[in-house]
MIVOZA-221862 format. One record per residue: residue number from 1; residue in three letters; y, x, z of N, C-alpha, C in turn. Coordinates in nm, 2 decimals. Atoms other than C-alpha are relative to their C-alpha. Layout:
BEGIN
(NUM,ALA,(Y,X,Z),(Y,X,Z),(Y,X,Z)) ...
//
This chain:
BEGIN
(1,MET,(-0.02,0.01,-0.14),(-8.42,10.66,15.85),(0.10,0.12,0.05)) (2,LYS,(-0.10,-0.09,-0.03),(-8.22,10.97,15.87),(0.13,-0.03,-0.01)) (3,GLU,(-0.13,0.04,0.04),(-7.93,10.79,15.71),(0.04,-0.09,0.11)) (4,VAL,(-0.04,0.10,-0.11),(-7.93,10.52,15.98),(0.02,0.07,0.11)) (5,GLY,(-0.03,-0.09,-0.13),(-7.95,10.78,16.25),(0.13,0.05,0.00)) (6,ARG,(-0.13,-0.06,0.01),(-7.65,10.95,16.11),(0.12,-0.11,0.01)) (7,ILE,(-0.09,0.10,-0.03),(-7.46,10.63,16.09),(0.02,-0.05,0.13)) (8,TRP,(0.01,0.06,-0.15),(-7.55,10.52,16.43),(0.07,0.10,0.08)) (9,GLN,(-0.07,-0.09,-0.08),(-7.41,10.85,16.58),(0.14,0.00,-0.03)) (10,CYS,(-0.14,-0.01,0.04),(-7.08,10.81,16.40),(0.08,-0.15,0.04)) (11,ILE,(-0.07,0.13,-0.01),(-7.00,10.46,16.52),(0.10,0.02,0.13)) (12,THR,(-0.12,-0.01,-0.11),(-6.68,10.40,16.75),(-0.06,-0.06,0.14)) (13,LYS,(0.04,0.06,-0.13),(-6.69,10.30,17.12),(0.01,-0.15,0.00)) (14,GLU,(-0.02,0.15,0.01),(-6.57,9.94,17.02),(-0.12,-0.06,-0.07)) (15,GLU,(0.12,0.06,0.07),(-6.85,9.90,16.78),(-0.13,0.03,0.10)) (16,LEU,(0.11,-0.02,-0.09),(-7.10,10.04,17.04),(0.00,-0.11,0.10)) (17,GLU,(-0.01,0.12,-0.09),(-6.96,9.77,17.29),(-0.06,-0.12,-0.08)) (18,TYR,(0.05,0.14,0.07),(-7.02,9.50,17.03),(-0.15,-0.01,0.01)) (19,PHE,(0.15,0.02,0.01),(-7.39,9.58,17.00),(-0.06,0.01,0.13)) (20,LYS,(0.05,0.01,-0.13),(-7.45,9.64,17.36),(0.02,-0.15,0.06)) (21,GLU,(-0.03,0.13,-0.04),(-7.28,9.29,17.43),(-0.11,-0.09,-0.08)) (22,LYS,(0.09,0.10,0.07),(-7.50,9.12,17.16),(-0.16,0.03,0.05)) (23,SER,(0.14,-0.03,-0.06),(-7.82,9.30,17.30),(-0.01,-0.06,0.13)) (24,SER,(0.00,0.06,-0.12),(-7.72,9.18,17.64),(-0.03,-0.16,0.00)) (25,ARG,(0.03,0.12,0.03),(-7.70,8.82,17.52),(-0.13,-0.03,-0.05)) (26,ASP,(0.13,0.01,0.05),(-8.01,8.85,17.34),(-0.11,0.01,0.10)) (27,MET,(0.08,-0.02,-0.10),(-8.19,8.97,17.64),(0.00,-0.12,0.08)) (28,ASP,(-0.01,0.13,-0.08),(-8.06,8.68,17.85),(-0.09,-0.12,-0.06)) (29,ARG,(0.06,0.11,0.05),(-8.18,8.45,17.60),(-0.15,0.01,0.00)) (30,TYR,(0.14,-0.03,-0.01),(-8.52,8.61,17.58),(-0.06,-0.04,0.13)) (31,LEU,(0.05,0.02,-0.12),(-8.57,8.61,17.95),(0.00,-0.16,0.03)) (32,LYS,(0.00,0.13,-0.05),(-8.48,8.23,17.98),(-0.13,-0.06,-0.10)) (33,GLU,(0.10,0.06,0.08),(-8.71,8.14,17.68),(-0.14,0.06,0.06)) (34,HIS,(0.14,-0.05,-0.07),(-9.00,8.36,17.86),(-0.03,-0.07,0.12)) (35,GLU,(0.03,0.07,-0.14),(-8.95,8.18,18.18),(-0.04,-0.13,-0.02)) (36,GLY,(0.03,0.13,0.04),(-8.97,7.85,18.01),(-0.14,0.00,-0.06)) (37,PHE,(0.14,-0.02,0.06),(-9.29,7.97,17.82),(-0.09,0.00,0.12)) (38,ILE,(0.09,-0.03,-0.11),(-9.44,8.10,18.15),(-0.02,-0.14,0.08)) (39,ASN,(0.02,0.12,-0.09),(-9.37,7.76,18.34),(-0.08,-0.10,-0.08)) (40,GLU,(0.09,0.08,0.08),(-9.52,7.57,18.04),(-0.16,0.02,0.01)) (41,ILE,(0.13,-0.05,-0.01),(-9.83,7.78,18.05),(-0.07,-0.04,0.13)) (42,ASN,(0.03,0.02,-0.14),(-9.86,7.74,18.43),(-0.03,-0.15,0.01)) (43,ASP,(0.01,0.14,0.01),(-9.81,7.36,18.38),(-0.13,-0.06,-0.07)) (44,MET,(0.14,0.04,0.06),(-10.10,7.34,18.14),(-0.11,0.03,0.06)) (45,ARG,(0.09,-0.04,-0.09),(-10.31,7.56,18.36),(-0.04,-0.10,0.12)) (46,SER,(0.01,0.07,-0.12),(-10.26,7.34,18.66),(-0.07,-0.15,-0.04)) (47,LYS,(0.04,0.14,0.06),(-10.32,7.01,18.45),(-0.15,0.01,-0.03)) (48,CYS,(0.13,-0.03,0.04),(-10.65,7.17,18.31),(-0.09,0.01,0.13)) (49,LYS,(0.07,-0.01,-0.13),(-10.76,7.24,18.68),(-0.01,-0.13,0.05)) (50,ALA,(0.01,0.12,-0.07),(-10.68,6.90,18.80),(-0.09,-0.09,-0.09)) (51,ASP,(0.11,0.09,0.09),(-10.88,6.74,18.48),(-0.13,0.06,0.04)) (52,LYS,(0.15,-0.05,-0.05),(-11.18,6.98,18.58),(-0.04,-0.06,0.14)) (53,ASN,(0.04,0.04,-0.14),(-11.16,6.88,18.95),(-0.02,-0.16,-0.02)) (54,ALA,(0.02,0.12,0.00),(-11.14,6.51,18.84),(-0.15,-0.02,-0.05)) (55,ILE,(0.12,0.01,0.06),(-11.46,6.55,18.64),(-0.11,0.04,0.11)) (56,LYS,(0.11,-0.04,-0.10),(-11.63,6.71,18.94),(-0.01,-0.11,0.13)) (57,SER,(-0.01,0.09,-0.12),(-11.53,6.42,19.17),(-0.13,-0.09,-0.01)) (58,ASP,(0.10,0.09,-0.02),(-11.79,6.17,19.29),(-0.01,-0.12,-0.13)) (59,ASN,(0.00,0.10,0.10),(-11.70,5.89,19.04),(-0.04,0.06,-0.14)) (60,CYS,(0.03,-0.05,0.12),(-11.72,6.10,18.74),(-0.14,0.06,0.01)) (61,GLY,(0.12,-0.06,-0.02),(-12.01,6.29,18.86),(-0.12,-0.10,-0.01)) (62,ASN,(0.11,0.10,0.01),(-12.22,5.98,18.92),(-0.01,-0.06,-0.12)) (63,ILE,(0.02,0.05,0.13),(-12.15,5.86,18.59),(-0.07,0.10,-0.10)) (64,HIS,(0.07,-0.11,0.06),(-12.26,6.19,18.45),(-0.15,-0.01,0.02)) (65,ASN,(0.14,0.01,-0.04),(-12.58,6.18,18.64),(-0.07,-0.13,-0.03)) (66,ASP,(0.07,0.11,0.05),(-12.66,5.82,18.54),(-0.04,0.02,-0.14)) (67,LEU,(0.03,-0.01,0.14),(-12.63,5.91,18.18),(-0.11,0.08,-0.01)) (68,LEU,(0.11,-0.10,0.01),(-12.86,6.21,18.23),(-0.12,-0.06,0.04)) (69,THR,(0.14,0.05,-0.03),(-13.13,6.00,18.40),(-0.05,-0.11,-0.09)) (70,ASN,(0.02,0.12,0.10),(-13.11,5.72,18.14),(-0.05,0.05,-0.13)) (71,THR,(0.03,-0.06,0.14),(-13.18,5.95,17.85),(-0.14,0.07,0.01)) (72,GLN,(0.11,-0.06,0.01),(-13.52,6.06,17.76),(-0.01,0.12,-0.09)) (73,PRO,(0.00,-0.12,0.08),(-13.61,6.40,17.61),(-0.06,-0.03,-0.14)) (74,LYS,(0.08,0.03,0.14),(-13.71,6.41,17.24),(-0.14,0.04,0.01)) (75,GLN,(0.15,0.00,0.00),(-14.08,6.37,17.20),(-0.03,0.06,-0.17)) (76,PHE,(0.03,-0.03,0.13),(-14.22,6.56,16.90),(-0.12,-0.05,-0.05)) (77,MET,(0.11,0.08,0.05),(-14.54,6.38,16.89),(-0.02,-0.13,0.10)) (78,SER,(0.00,0.13,-0.08),(-14.64,6.05,17.03),(-0.09,0.02,0.12)) (79,GLN,(0.11,-0.02,-0.13),(-14.82,6.03,17.38),(-0.13,-0.02,-0.03)) (80,ASN,(0.15,0.01,0.04),(-15.14,5.91,17.22),(-0.05,0.11,-0.08)) (81,ALA,(0.04,-0.13,0.06),(-15.15,6.21,16.98),(0.00,0.10,0.08)) (82,TYR,(0.00,-0.12,-0.10),(-15.08,6.44,17.27),(-0.13,-0.02,0.08)) (83,ARG,(0.14,0.03,-0.08),(-15.37,6.27,17.48),(-0.11,0.04,-0.09)) (84,GLU,(0.11,-0.03,0.10),(-15.60,6.29,17.17),(-0.02,0.15,-0.01)) (85,ARG,(0.00,-0.16,0.01),(-15.51,6.67,17.13),(-0.06,0.05,0.12)) (86,GLU,(0.05,-0.06,-0.14),(-15.57,6.73,17.50),(-0.15,-0.03,0.03)) (87,THR,(0.14,0.03,-0.02),(-15.91,6.55,17.51),(-0.09,0.07,-0.09)) (88,SER,(0.08,-0.07,0.09),(-16.04,6.72,17.19),(0.00,0.15,0.03)) (89,ALA,(0.00,-0.13,-0.05),(-15.94,7.05,17.34),(-0.09,0.01,0.11)) (90,LYS,(0.10,0.00,-0.13),(-16.13,6.97,17.68),(-0.14,-0.01,-0.08)) (91,ALA,(0.12,0.03,0.03),(-16.42,6.86,17.46),(-0.06,0.14,-0.08)) (92,ILE,(0.05,-0.13,0.06),(-16.44,7.19,17.27),(-0.04,0.10,0.09)) (93,LYS,(0.01,-0.10,-0.12),(-16.41,7.39,17.58),(-0.16,-0.01,0.07)) (94,CYS,(0.12,0.02,-0.06),(-16.73,7.23,17.72),(-0.12,0.04,-0.08)) 
//
């Protein structure tokens, strides 16, 4: 690294201008790409928000509610087995 620092200190003004110009062009390129990237991210975010709002709308909400009301929770024992268990528990308590 010391070698690089020593070489850098010895460059001429013309060479320094070359690197400054190259740096300036690279910074302009970076800023344009960055702006495009930020715009793309913002577009994706707004699309995502629009999709979420569409899901929350009445049409989608009603479909979702209909699906929820038509499904039955999983039962781990039959209703008859559950009644028999409750009846036998009551008989033991008496």
